[in-house]
N, C-alpha and C positions, 0 to 999 in steps of 0.2 A: 511437469512440477517441479518446480527448484529446489532440486538436492541441498542448497544453502541454509539459509536463515528461516526460519517460519514468519509466513507471514501474515499474520496474526498476530504475532511480533514486532515483525518489523512494521505494520502500520496502528498498532498500539490499541486492540480490539481485542475485546473477548471474541473468541470461536464463536458463539452463539452471537452474536451482534445481527445486528441486522443492517441488509444491502445499504441505507440509508446515513446507515451509521459509520461506514464503512467509508462508501462516497465520502462524507466530510471528513474523515479520518484522513485521507489519503490527500484531500485538498488545504486542510489546515496544515500538513506538514509538509506538505508536496511548495503552499504559500513558502514557507524558508527557506526551502534546498532550491528552487526552480535560478538557472541562472540571474532572472532576474529580482530573485527575491529575497528577504532581508539577509539573509548569510545563504549565497551561491554551493552549492557542494553538487558538484554533479556526479559524484558516484553514489554517494547519501540517495541522492533522486534518480538515479539509475535499481539504484533497489530499491525504493519506493513504488515505480512505474511495475519494476517488476511481480512486487508482493500483490498489486493493485490491478493487474492483471491476472491472475494465479485464482483470486476471489472474489473478483469483482461484479457477477452476475451468478446466477443458481448452475446454468450446465456449467462453469468453468468452476467454482464453488463445491461442487459434487465430485470436478474431479480431481481436484487437491486432495 
């Protein structure tokens, strides 16, 4: 678990959100922060990747 920021807050989703909503939120946010995106931000992209890795599937979400 990432001791830093809450994964749900980073991805701007409710903790009870369905996995499809989490995935869509990650993709939408990543589109902006990705090096090829609208507003490249490597630090924010890394934060999104960490948060998404923590809650992207039922097993990791339960561990989180």
